[in-house]
DOKOL-936520 format. One record per residue (C-alpha): residue in one letter; x, y, z. Coordinates in steps of 0.001 Angstrom, whole numbers, plus 524288, in hexadecimal, padded with zeros to 5 digits. Each point is the difference from the previous one (the first is absolute). Layout:
<nodes>
AXYZ...
</nodes>
This chain:
<nodes>
M857E2B88D971D4CG80873809F8806E8Q80E717FF2180300A805C17F4A980784V8017C803CC80E55G8094F7FB8C80A8FL7FAF87FCB180D98Y8089F801B780C03L7FCA07FAFB80D96H80812804F780B56I801DE7F60980AD8P8060B807FE80B08F803A87F4DB8092DC80DD27FAF580163Q8068F7F6D480985K809C280A75803DDK8028680DCC7FB23C80D11800A47F8F3D8096D80A408051EY800AC8074B7F2FDC7F1BB7FF267FBF3D7F79A80C297FE6CF7F4757F96D7F93EY7F36A7FFF6807ABS7FF667F34480799V7FD547FB3B80DB4P807DE7F52F80677G7F8E97F45C80590G7F171801A480095D7F72A7F630806C3E7F6987F7427F8ABR7F4618088280360A8069E80BF17F9F9K803237F8567F3B8Q7F2297FAC77FED3T7FA5A80D97801D6Y80926805977F5E7T7FC3B7F5537F670K7F1BC803CD801AFA8034680E467FD87L807FB7FCFF7F3E0A7F59C7F6977FB1CA7F5D080AB68018FH808A9809707F883L801E97F6287F503T7F1597FDB97FF06E7FD7E80EA77FFE9T80A3F802447F56BA7FC687F5157F6A1P7F4A9807017F913A8093280AEA7FB96L807997F6267F7DDT7F4F57F9137F8E4R80402806527F322H80E5A7FCBE801F5T808417F3F5801D9V8093B7FD9E80B55D80C787FA617FA58T808F88015A80BD9V7FD8A7FDCA80E7AY80A7E802F080A04F7FFAD7FC8480E7CG80A658088A80660G80377803CB80DB2G8044E7FE3880A44T801287F1737FE25P7F3627FAB67FA0BP801C27F1A980428V7FF96804A480E2AL7F186802F47FDF6G7FD8B7F15E7FEDAL7FBB47F6D87F53DG7F18B800B9803A8P7FF1780EDC7FEB9L807FA7FFB97F376H7F6627F6057FA9CT7F49A808C4803D2L805CC80B927F8C9M803C77F81E7F401D7F25B7FA267FF81I7F9D980D8E7FF93I80952804167F533R7FCC57F3EC7F7F7R7F14E80155801EER7FDE080EA47FF2CF80AC38058A7F767P801DC7FE6F7F13FL80CA37F878801BBA807107FE2F7F319A804527F2AD7FB73G80E6B7FEC48030BA7FFAC80B0D809E3E80CA2801F180781I7FD1A7FDB080E7AT80B7B80374808C2L802527FD6980E58E80B118065080791A8064F7F6E8809D2N80AE28000A809FAP8082A7F37D7FF60G7FECF7FEC180EB0V7F1377FE7680031V7FD887F6087F535D8027A7F17C7FF75D7FE397F5A07F59BK7F23B7FC9F80465L7FB5380E1C7FFFCL80640802CA7F2DEK7F8BD7F4A47F9D5K7F328804ED8059BL802AD80DC97FB3BR802A07FB037F251R7F3577F81F8002DE7F8E580C2B8049EG80349806807F31EF80C1080808802DDN808C67FE5C7F41ER80AEB8099080308L807F9800B280C87S8085C80B7980450L809EF7FBA980A32G8065680A47808B1V80D7A7F9D68010AQ8077880D0880148S80D337F9E280364L806F07F2F0800E9E8087F8044280B7ED7FA2E7FB3180CC1D8064380AAF8083AT7FA9380A5C7F6E8L7F2797FA028001AA800188004C80ED4L8048780E2A7FFEBL7F4BF8037A7F6E0G7F6567F96680918R7FC1C7F58E7F62CV7F9D67F38F80569H807087F6AE7F6CDN80DDA7FBC87FCFDA806A17FCC27F326R7FD0C7F17D80111Q7F18D802C68020CA7FFF5809157F445Q8052C7F57A7F6EFS7F6E37F5EE80602A7F44C808E87FDADF803FF801E27F1D4E8019E7F16A7FDE2G7F3287FD5D806F0A7F914809B27F727R8056F7F9257F405A7FBA97F2D080538A7F27E805B7802A1G7FE978038C7F1ABF803A180E707FFCCD8066D802757F2DFN8007380EC3801C5I807FC803ED80BDAG805E380D32802FBV80AF280262809C3D801DA80D31806ADL80DC9803F6803F8L8060B80BAD806F2Y80D408061B7FD6BG806F280B0780703L7FF1E7F80180C77P808B18027680BE2G80DA87FADB7FD6DQ7FC467FA857F2BAT80AC77FFCC7F5C8V7FE677FF707F150E805B57F2557FFB9E7F68B7FB3180A6BW7F4D3805D47F81AR804F87F97E7F398A8008B7F2EF80717T7F1F9801B1804AAL7FB5B8031A7F245R806F77F4487FA2DE7FA117F6ED80A12I7F252805657FDBAV801BE7FEA57F142A803B97F1CD80249W7F2DC7FDDE80693G7F98D8040C7F342P7F5378099F803DEE7F8248063F7F52CH800EF80D8A80603I80A018071180871S7FE3480D4280675C80BEE8073F8052AY7FD3180B6D808F5G809EB8090B8062EL7FDF98009E80EAEK7F9C080CCF803D5L8007F8044980E21E7F236804608031FE7FEF2809C980B00G7FA1C7FA2980C45T803A07F1E17FD3BP809097F8C680984L80AC47FF227F5D1W7FF3880EAA7FDB4R800DC8029F80EA9D80C007F72A80133R80666804397F345A80C218055E806D2D803317F247804BBY801DD7FA857F240A808DB802327F467F7F76A8018D7F408P805B17FFEA7F23ED8018A80DE37FAF0D7F97B804FF7F3A2D80B187FB937F738A7FFE17F263805D0Q7F13F7FF147FE7AA80161804437F1D1D80A097F5437FDCFQ7F6AB7F62680610Y7F4D6804707F75DL808077FF487F397A804F67F2928042BA7F1EE7FB63800F7V7FCE7805437F27AS80BE47F94A7FA36I7FE557F2C480696L7F16B7FEF27FDD7E80054804407F1D1E80B217F6617FD6EN7F72A7F56380558G7F46D803157F754Y7F8278093C808A1L7F9CD80BC87F985H8024080CC080738Y7F24B805507FE15E7FF19809E880B22I80A13806CA8088AS7FFC87F58D80A95N7F9CE7F4907F8F0F804F47F50A7F762A7F8857F4BF7F9F3R801337F48C7F6ECP7F99A802D67F2D1G7F13E7FFD6801AAR800DC8004380EE1V7FF6080E5480383S7F7168032880B6DR7F3B6803527F883H7F9D48060580C05N80B52808F48038BL80156804027F1CDK7F2898064880145Y80586809DD809A2W80AD1804237F6BAT7F78D800A07F3C5L7F47080768805F2A7F6DC7F46A7FE25P7F42D7FFC580921Y800707F8DC80CFAI7F7F47FF8180C64G806087FDC880D56L7F87E7FBEA80C1DG804377FFFF80E34P80671809D880926S809E1808A77F8BDA7FC5F7FA037F2CDC7FFB2809057F430S7F7C67FFDD7F3A1D800AD8064D7F298F7F34D7FDF57F8BFG7F619807E97F86CG8084780C407FF59R801AD800C280EBDR80A317FBB3809CAW7FCCB7FD0780E15S805317F90E80BFDY7FA7F7FA6380C82V80360802FF80E1AR80CEB7FAE480507D7F99F7FA6780C1FL7FAF77F225801AEE7F5CB8030980A55A7FACA80BC67F89BY7FF197F82C7F36FV7F8F87F4958065FG7F6FC8090380785G7FC9A8077B7F3CAM7FD437F4197F791L7F8187F8CC80A45G7F97680C3280561D7FD7580D797FAA3G80D61806608011FD807BA806577F50DV80B407F7B47FAE2L804588095E7F55AH80CD2806F58029BE800E7808997F3EBM7FAEC800FD7F224E803CC808567F459E7FBB4801C97F213L80ABD7FDFB7F61CP7FF37809CD7F4C8P8079E7FDBF7F363E80AC18092D8049CA802BF7F76780BCCR7FF577F3C07F7C2A809FA8057D7F68CA809988025D80B11E7FDA07F2678056AY802247FA047F2A2L80DA5805E57FF94M803247FD1880E31L7FB987F1D680012R803807FBCF7F238L80DF3804BF8019ER801327F5C280AAFT7FDAD7F5577F5FFA808217F9FE7F534D7F5D3804837F617G8022380E29803A7V7F83880B167F9E2S7FBE3802CF7F21AG7FE8C80DAA7FA9DN7F5687FBB17F69EE7F8B27F91F80AE8Y8013080BC6808F5V7FA848093E7F5C8R7F5147F6B57FC20L7FB867FD1280DD2Y8021680D16806B1K8014C80A007F4F6G80C858049380667N80C6C805C57FA91F80A9C7F5A8800B7E80B1F8089A7FB42P803FF8057380D78V800077F20A8055AE808297FB3F7F49DR80A1A80AB1801FFV8021F7FB8780E0DL8015F7F1DA7FBCBE80950803907F4F9A808BA806F8809BER7FFBD7F422808E2A802DD7F6F97F487A80CB08073D7FD89H804B97FADC80D32G7FAC77F22C7FE7FF7F3ED8018C8088FA7F5D77FE8B7F52CR7FEC77FAC17F238S7F657801397F501E7FA8D7F6C07F5DAG7F81B807787F61BN7F63C8082580782R8014C7F83080CA5W808EE803A780B49R804DD7F6EB80A9CL808D9801AE80BAET80C177F76180080P803A07F84B80C47K8092380B438032CG7F47E8092A7FE16F7F7557F7D4808CBL8099A802BB80B03V7FCCD80E8C7FF35S7F2317FE917FACDN7F9FA808B780A64R808A580B4B7FBC5I7FD8E7FDB17F187I7F1597FEDD801D2A7FFD480C9A807FAD80730806F67F4F9V7F68F7FA627F5EDL7F4178048980792E805B280D848022DA803418017E7F189R7F2607FB8D7FC6AT7F9A880AD080802E8095580A607FADDG7FC527FCFF7F1EAP80810803C67F3EC
</nodes>
């Protein structure tokens, strides 16, 4: 059998577009549009399944958008195809992203019975005024209720997504949010710094708000690292923390160059030595899958040289870091220029080594983009 593969399904519908969101999604959507999209995605699943007969699928991820907005019936249709046509591994991790404002106890129980065994809740903040400013459709009470409802429904693997660097947010407010979330007891916590994406409503109105500066955001990030590690969470990737044994197996594929296939508008894939993505347009995607249009946006072959660069770029985002021996064995590259950069960074507390393996410290994660750029430049320059 070939490698285990991850399967991603993009559900582009959401109840309301958040004011900071730049992911491809469409607000609302009538039932006819959702049914038609389900047919298109079902056709794509059926078309894709034969390519994986010599593999196993050990992670499935329904992302969005807000997947529950599609409806339980369509989700059942898609899950049924996956169970019947794909070589789904025993104990596969099957994740559903959800907004606390669109799930209730009854739906959560049905989702768990459908086979979803991991839930990713987009809580983002526990300040109601901030949630309203961000355009979220839930409040703090609904967020906690959704978490408790998921537990009661039988979900024993729940992730909570949070944002820091929010307008007016202080370090102490952020610490209080983290402590409250820890008290809930989720298995996984993601902490993302707010990024103002050009063209979003929050970006257009940015002059109206007081955002924490870079130093304040750095303090918030380091506070998250400290509080979560003190409470038993492993800091396994720049923005992600998990209880032992509860890392997001699907997302880890992206950072370790493991194969995955994504379906739906804007979805990306990395499989068979190639990377490709689909059109960022719902109507074009549906028309192509149900007719004879082209749904492919771009495709590229990935030679060893590109893989070597990606190994350094992505692995340095993780707690495992990079290994000189591994780099040479896999890519036949010269690790010495890379090591010199990391040694220089280690002198200032941004990196550390254990044997032949190099990792960035939390302080290094704060400037990881700069460090990774220096590593890649040194790699191309050679000795």
